[in-house]
C-alpha positions in Angstrom: 0.2 0.0 -0.1 1.3 3.5 -0.9 2.7 5.6 2.0 0.2 7.7 3.4 -2.8 5.6 2.3 -4.8 3.8 5.0 -7.1 0.8 4.0 -10.1 3.2 3.8 -8.3 6.2 2.2 -9.7 7.4 -1.1 -6.9 7.1 -3.7 -8.5 8.4 -6.9 -11.6 10.1 -8.0 -13.2 10.4 -11.2 -15.8 9.5 -13.5 -16.8 7.3 -16.7 -17.3 9.8 -19.7 -17.6 7.3 -22.4 -18.7 3.8 -22.6 -18.8 1.8 -25.6 -19.0 -1.8 -24.4 -17.2 -4.1 -25.4 -14.7 -1.7 -27.2 -13.9 1.5 -25.4 -13.9 3.0 -22.2 -12.8 6.6 -21.2 -12.7 8.1 -17.6 -11.4 10.9 -16.0 -9.6 10.6 -12.7 -7.5 12.7 -10.2 -5.3 11.4 -7.7 -6.4 12.3 -4.1 -3.3 11.1 -2.1 -0.1 12.8 -3.3 -0.8 16.7 -3.2 1.7 17.5 -5.9 -0.6 15.1 -8.1 -3.7 16.3 -7.1 -2.9 19.8 -7.8 -2.4 18.8 -11.5 -6.2 18.0 -11.9 -8.0 15.6 -13.9 -6.3 13.3 -16.4 -8.2 11.3 -19.0 -7.6 7.6 -19.4 -8.9 5.7 -22.4 -8.9 1.9 -22.5 -9.6 0.3 -25.9 -10.1 -3.5 -27.1 -9.9 -4.4 -30.4 -10.1 -7.9 -32.3 -6.6 -8.3 -34.0 -5.7 -11.7 -35.8 -7.4 -14.2 -33.5 -6.4 -12.1 -30.2 -7.5 -8.7 -28.6 -5.3 -5.8 -28.9 -5.4 -3.5 -25.5 -4.4 0.1 -25.7 -4.3 2.4 -22.7 -3.4 6.0 -23.0 -3.5 8.7 -20.5 -3.3 12.5 -21.0 -3.5 15.7 -19.2 -3.7 19.4 -20.3 -0.1 20.1 -18.7 3.3 19.9 -19.9 5.6 17.6 -18.1 3.0 16.0 -15.9 4.2 14.1 -12.7 0.9 12.1 -12.6 1.7 10.8 -16.3 4.9 10.1 -15.4 3.7 8.2 -12.3 1.0 6.0 -14.2 3.4 5.4 -16.7 5.2 3.4 -14.5 2.6 1.5 -13.1 0.7 0.2 -16.1 3.6 -1.8 -17.4 3.6 -3.9 -14.0 -0.3 -4.1 -13.9 -0.4 -5.3 -17.5 2.4 -7.7 -17.1 0.4 -9.1 -14.0 -2.8 -9.4 -16.3 -0.8 -11.2 -19.0 0.7 -13.8 -16.6 -2.8 -14.1 -14.9 -4.6 -14.7 -18.4 -1.7 -17.2 -19.8 -0.9 -19.2 -16.2 -3.8 -18.4 -13.7 -0.8 -16.5 -11.2 0.2 -13.1 -10.9 3.9 -11.9 -10.3 3.8 -10.6 -6.9 6.3 -7.2 -6.9 
């Protein structure tokens, strides 16, 4: 658990702004536990699924109206770990704990 977060802390807030099941979901969200990230405001996250040669291509993109965003830098480090665990879970039924 992130330093400063308790079991009952609110980590992020936001809302779903677009939902095209099962292809696309777009949400806005804001970090609520790191003041320097909270100050940047809301980011936009798009998650898209598209069939591709018998598989499914997953595309995740984050955007924020701010140059050199610390929030985008932070989430850019988290997504590769999350997606690596998802891939492991789907292929083996096990996650990589890190």
